N, C-alpha and C positions, 0 to 999 in steps of 0.2 A: 549470315554473310551480307545480306542486304543492309542490315543495321550497321555493320562495320563500314560499308560503302558510304552510307548516309553520314556517319560520323566523320569520315575522311573528307567528304565534300564540304561538310559544315566547317571543319577546321580550316580547310583551304580558303573558304570564303571569308572566314573570320580574319585570317592572316592578311588576305588581300585588302579587306576593309581597314585593318589596322595600318597597313603600309600606306594606304591612300590618305590617311589622316595625319601622317607625319611628313615633315620636311627634313631632308638630310643635307648637311652642310660640311664641306671640306674647308677648313680654316683658310687655306691659301687662296680660295676662290671667291672670298668676300672681302670687302674693305675692312681695314682694322677698326674703323669707327663702328661699323655694323656688328662685327664680332665682339667688340668691347661691350656694346649694348646688350647683346645676347648673354654674355657671361655675367654681367652685373645683375641682370634681371632674373637669371636662372639660379645663380648661386647666391641665395639670399634667405633670410636676412643675415647681414654681416656685421660683427661688432666694429666699433669705430676707435681707432687710435688717434687721439687728439695730441699731436706731437709738438712739443715746444723745444726749440733748439736755439743755439747762439753761434754766430760766426766768430772769427778770430779777433774781430774788433769790438766784440761785445754787443753787436746788434742782435736783437731777439726776433725770432720768427715763430709763428704758431699756425699750424695747418692740420686738418683732419684727413685720415686715410682709412678706407674700409677694406683694404687687403691686409687683414690683421688677425692675429690670434695668439694664444699661449701654447707653447710647445714643450715645455719642460718645467718641473718643479724643483729638481735638484741636479744642476743649478737652475734657478728660476729664469726661464728664457721666454721673451716675447719677440715675435717677428712681425714686422709690417713692411709694406713694399710701396714706396713712391715710384710710380711708373713715369716713364718719359712721356711728355705730352704728345698725344696722337696728332694734333693739328700741325705742329712744327718741330717735333722731335727735340724739344728743349727739356732740360732737367729742372726740378723744383728746388727752391731754396733749402728745404728740409734736407734733401739728399746732399746738396753741396756743403751744408753746415756739418752734417754728420761725418762726411768723408774727411773734413778738416779737424774736427774737435773730438770725435768718437764719443759724444755724450748726447743724451736725449731724455726728456721726460715724456712718458706716455700717460696722458690723462684720460680717464674714463668719462664718457659723455652720458648725462642723464637728461630727462625731458625738460627740466627747468632751464637748461642752457642750450638747447638744440638750435634755437634761432641765432644765438650769438656764435655758436660753433659754425653754422652754415655761413654766416656773414664773414667769418675769418677766412673762408676758402676763396674769397674774392681775390683776383689776381692784382693785388696792390704792388706798386713798384718796389724794387729792392731797397731795403733800409726802412720801410714802413713797418711799425710795430703793430701786429694784428691784435695784441692784447688791448692796445689803446683803441683801435678801430672797432673792435667788438665789444668793448666795455667790460671785459673780463679782468679779474684781479691777478696781478703778477705777484707771486709769493716766492721768496728765496728758497732754493733747494739746500739740502744739508751736506750732500756728498758730491754734487756736481755743480757746474756753473749755470746751465739753463734753468730758468724759473719754472715753477709749477703754476697750474691754473687753480686759483683759490676756490672757485665754485665747484670744481670736479669732486665727486664723491670719493674717488680713489685716484691716487697719483703715484706713478712708478718712476723713481729715479733710476736711470739705466746707464751703464757703460756699454759701448758698442763693441762686440767681439769680432764681427765680420760684416762686410757688405758684399753681396754676390750679385753681379750684374747678369740679368737673364737674356740680354740682347742689346743691340745698338740702335734699333729702329724705334720710331714712335710707337708707344703702347707697351714697350718692354719694361718689365718690372725690375726693381733692385731690392733684393731681400736684405733688410737691415736686421741683423741678429743681435738683439739687445739683452744684456743680462741685468736683472734687477738688483740694485745694490741697496735700495731702501724703498719701502712703500709707506704711504700715508693713507689712512682710512678714516673717514668721518664717523664719529661715534653714533651719529643720528641714524645711520643706515644699518646698525647692528641689532640683532635680536637679543632676547634674554640670555642666550648662551654665548653671546659674543661673536656669532657668525653673521656674515652679510645676509640681510634679508632681501630676497629678490624683489619684493614689492616696494620696500623702502628705498632701495637704490634706484629703481625706476629707470633703468638703462634704455637707450634707444639704439636701433640697428639700422643699417643702410640697406635699401632695396634698389630696384631699378628706377631710372628716370628721376622724378622728384619725390619718390615715395620712401618713407621710413616706417619702422615698426617699433611701437612702444611696448615694452615687455608685458605690461599689465592691462593694456587696452586695445592693442592691435594697430592697424595701419593708419597713417596720417601723411599729409603732404606738406613739403617745404620747398618753395621755389628756389632752385639753385642759382646763385649769382654767377652765371657763366658769361653772359654777354653784357652785363651791367657793371658799373663801378659804384657801389654803395657809398654814400657820404660818410658812413661810420657813426657809431654811437657818440664818439668824441665831438662830432660836428653838430649834434642836436643841441637846441637851446638849453641852458642850465635849468630852466623851470621844468623841462620835460625829463632831463637826465636825473634830476633830484626828486622826482615824483615818488611819493610813498605808496601810490596805487599801482603804477605800471611796473611790470616784472622785467627781468632780464630778457625774456623772450619778446615782450612787447617792444623793448628798446632795440632789440636785434632786428625786428621787422621794420621799424622806422629807420634804423641805420642802413638798411638795405635799399632805401629810396635813393634815386639818382640825384635828387635835388630837394631843397627845402621850399615848400610853397611860398610864393611871394605874398607880400601884404595885400596886393590887389586880389589874388586868388583867395586869400582868407576872408577879405571883406565880401567878396562875391559869395562865398559859402555862408557867411553870416546873413547876408541879405536874402539869398535864394534858398540855400540848403536848410538852415534852421527853421525859417518861416514855413517851409513845406514839410517839415518833419516835426509835428507837434509832440512826438514821443521823446524828443531830445529836450532835456531839462537842464538849463544853464543857470540854475539857481545858485550853485556854489561850485568851487573849483573841484572838490573831490567827486561830486556827482558827475560833473562834466568829464573828468578823466576816466571814470568808470564806464561812461557811455562810449568814449573813444576806445577804451579797451575792448569792449564788446564788438565794436566795428572792426578792430584789428583782428579779432578772433574769427570774424566772418570774411576776412580778406578785403575789407573796404579800407584800404590803407591810405589812399590820398585824402579821402574825406576825414578819416580819423586824425590824420596829421593836421589838416586844416582846423578841425575842431579843437585840438590841443593848443594850436597857436592862437585861436580865437580867445582863449582864456585871458591871455595878456592883453590882446587887442581890446577886449570888452571890459578889462579890469575886473574880472570875476573874482570875488573874494572867497576865502575858505568858509 
């Protein structure tokens, strides 16, 4: 009897400790922004629908969404949800285009294009082509009008069956039910049996805040362009855009900069920065670009940008 009493007391204490370590939230009692943050951080990692659409006048839009998944194979159905903006309750161009044209391409995002994908989420003005700003390749679709992302390992051409509005306030989702009419798969991601290899496709998924998850290596961080307006890959000097060293991700990071360093800032870096960093070797263009690439991977973006611009300033040869 005494043993049973001890067990009961122990259980009650354990429950009390458990309850003290939890917070309980009623959705209506917190701000939408805070609830949104909890949802995105808890329900993760989430796959990314990189949606390309076109308006009635032929203007192209490209934007990523992480409220996304596959829901049926016969018929093949993908569903993603562009939510109304929390800050001002406006709708996104993707939703507006889909409601008018009923067509969308859902491109799958892998690690090689994650920085360019992130850059495309910048709130550029209406009519700006995110393909151009992000430096991604626009490829014609075969069954529908919106173009595909050439760099995406898998691209789904879709007809929109229905759009279901889940609410009218900021943060409310809009379920876009899209039926796949044609899919395109890069042969390089297939295994010997013709199946998609999970390692080769190297997909990335969205988590909370600035965090992503790479399927084969785990978590990494990408600064989301919420309060900035990146210049875009198209605004980078030709010598940088045409580099054989810099990757799409490198260009995406540079394109997310708010401005191009001035000649004075580059000269200052040449005078102060390089002199104080003997490990930086500017013997030739390729070596210099590789060193700038290493700086970009460490998050030293402004100095990497200045180093790349110094190549032309100092007339560094290949």
